[in-house]
C-alpha positions in Angstrom: -18.9 48.0 -66.2 -17.1 50.9 -64.5 -17.7 53.6 -67.2 -21.0 54.5 -68.8 -22.0 57.2 -71.3 -25.6 58.3 -71.2 -26.4 55.2 -69.2 -24.8 52.8 -71.7 -22.0 50.6 -70.3 -18.5 51.1 -71.8 -15.6 48.8 -71.2 -13.0 51.4 -72.2 -11.4 54.2 -70.2 -13.8 57.1 -69.6 -12.1 59.4 -72.0 -12.5 56.8 -74.8 -16.1 56.2 -73.9 -16.9 59.9 -74.1 -15.0 60.3 -77.4 -16.8 57.3 -78.9 -20.2 58.8 -77.8 -19.1 62.1 -79.4 -18.1 60.3 -82.6 -21.4 58.5 -82.7 -23.3 61.8 -82.3 -21.1 63.4 -84.9 -21.8 60.5 -87.3 -25.5 60.9 -86.8 -25.2 64.6 -87.4 -23.1 64.0 -90.6 -25.5 61.4 -91.8 -28.5 63.6 -91.2 -26.9 66.5 -92.9 -25.9 64.5 -95.9 -29.1 62.5 -96.4 -31.7 65.0 -95.2 -33.4 62.1 -93.3 -33.1 60.2 -90.1 -32.2 56.9 -91.8 -28.5 56.2 -92.2 -26.2 53.3 -93.0 -23.8 51.8 -90.5 -20.8 53.2 -92.4 -22.2 56.7 -92.0 -21.9 56.4 -88.2 -18.9 54.2 -87.9 -16.5 56.0 -90.2 -16.8 59.3 -88.4 -16.9 57.5 -85.1 -13.7 55.6 -85.8 -12.0 58.8 -86.9 -12.9 60.6 -83.7 -11.9 57.6 -81.7 -8.5 57.4 -83.4 -8.0 61.1 -82.8 -9.0 60.6 -79.1 -6.5 57.8 -78.8 -3.8 60.2 -80.0 -4.8 63.0 -77.6 -5.3 60.5 -74.7 -1.5 59.8 -74.8 -0.2 61.3 -71.7 1.6 64.6 -72.0 5.2 64.5 -70.9 5.6 64.6 -67.1 7.2 67.7 -65.7 10.7 67.6 -64.4 9.2 67.9 -60.9 6.9 64.9 -61.4 9.8 62.8 -62.9 12.1 63.7 -60.0 9.6 62.9 -57.3 8.4 59.7 -58.8 12.0 58.7 -59.7 13.1 59.4 -56.2 10.3 57.1 -54.8 11.4 54.3 -57.1 15.1 54.9 -56.3 14.3 54.8 -52.6 12.6 51.5 -53.0 15.5 50.1 -55.0 17.9 51.3 -52.3 15.9 49.4 -49.7 16.4 46.1 -51.5 18.8 43.4 -50.3 20.6 43.0 -53.6 23.8 45.0 -53.7 23.4 46.1 -57.3 19.8 47.3 -56.8 20.8 49.1 -53.6 23.7 50.9 -55.4 21.6 51.8 -58.4 18.8 53.2 -56.1 21.3 55.2 -54.0 22.9 56.5 -57.2 19.6 57.4 -58.8 18.4 59.2 -55.6 21.7 61.1 -55.4 21.4 62.3 -59.0 17.9 63.6 -58.4 18.9 65.5 -55.3 22.1 66.9 -57.0 20.2 68.2 -60.0 17.0 68.9 -58.3 15.6 71.9 -56.6 14.2 72.6 -53.2 15.5 71.5 -49.9 17.0 68.2 -49.0 14.5 67.8 -46.1 11.6 68.0 -48.5 12.4 64.4 -49.6 12.1 62.9 -46.1 8.4 62.3 -46.1 8.7 60.4 -49.4 11.5 58.3 -48.0 9.3 57.5 -45.0 6.3 56.6 -47.1 8.3 54.3 -49.4 10.0 52.7 -46.4 6.7 52.1 -44.7 5.1 50.7 -47.8 8.0 48.4 -48.6 7.7 47.0 -45.0 3.9 46.4 -45.4 3.3 45.5 -49.0 4.6 42.0 -50.1 7.2 41.8 -52.8 5.9 41.0 -56.3 6.6 37.3 -57.2 6.1 35.4 -60.4 5.2 31.8 -60.1 7.4 29.3 -61.8 6.9 25.6 -62.5 6.1 23.5 -59.5 6.6 25.4 -56.3 9.4 27.7 -57.5 8.9 31.4 -57.6 11.0 34.4 -58.3 10.9 37.9 -56.7 10.6 40.8 -59.0 12.0 43.8 -57.1 12.5 46.1 -60.2 8.8 45.7 -61.1 7.8 46.1 -57.5 9.7 49.3 -57.1 8.4 50.7 -60.5 4.9 50.1 -59.2 5.5 51.5 -55.7 4.5 55.0 -56.9 0.9 53.8 -57.3 0.6 52.5 -53.7 -1.9 54.9 -51.9 0.4 56.1 -49.2 3.2 56.7 -51.6 1.0 58.4 -54.2 -0.5 60.7 -51.5 3.1 61.6 -50.4 4.1 62.2 -54.0 1.2 64.6 -54.4 2.1 66.4 -51.1 5.8 66.6 -52.1 4.9 68.0 -55.5 2.9 70.8 -53.9 5.7 71.5 -51.4 8.4 71.6 -54.1 6.4 73.2 -56.9 7.6 76.8 -56.3 11.3 75.7 -56.2 10.9 74.0 -59.6 8.8 76.8 -61.1 11.4 79.4 -60.2 14.0 77.7 -62.4 
């Protein structure tokens, strides 16, 4: 398993594993404080553990993305859509990118490395396809473009673009 807490394998994301370990430790502390001994019942550990785990799940929910992050990631997805052969997707991508540039901050040339990274990735990474019955399959360009932001080259360029444009967005 990828994550471990104190050497114990954990199948959940690291934040949950750490929170569960904290909950278990909290449960032991509560049980010891309440009973005055080291013996405890399963409920004495599990109830506090589940409470901390539930609280962790709520705090693990991602904070809202900043306007800068939404614009950069949206621009990458829009660029991918604009590169598709379907006229509707192409128009939607062009429109989406235009909206981001018009309402955005920074310089127009700051977007070019992102356009280049998405264009390169689209040319190298195969389109997502769902398999149908028999030999039929269907391309999924919207899903593909939504996932493009997680491709390593695109993600690295998103991070670089965010750093380059940060001051323009912070000044607003």
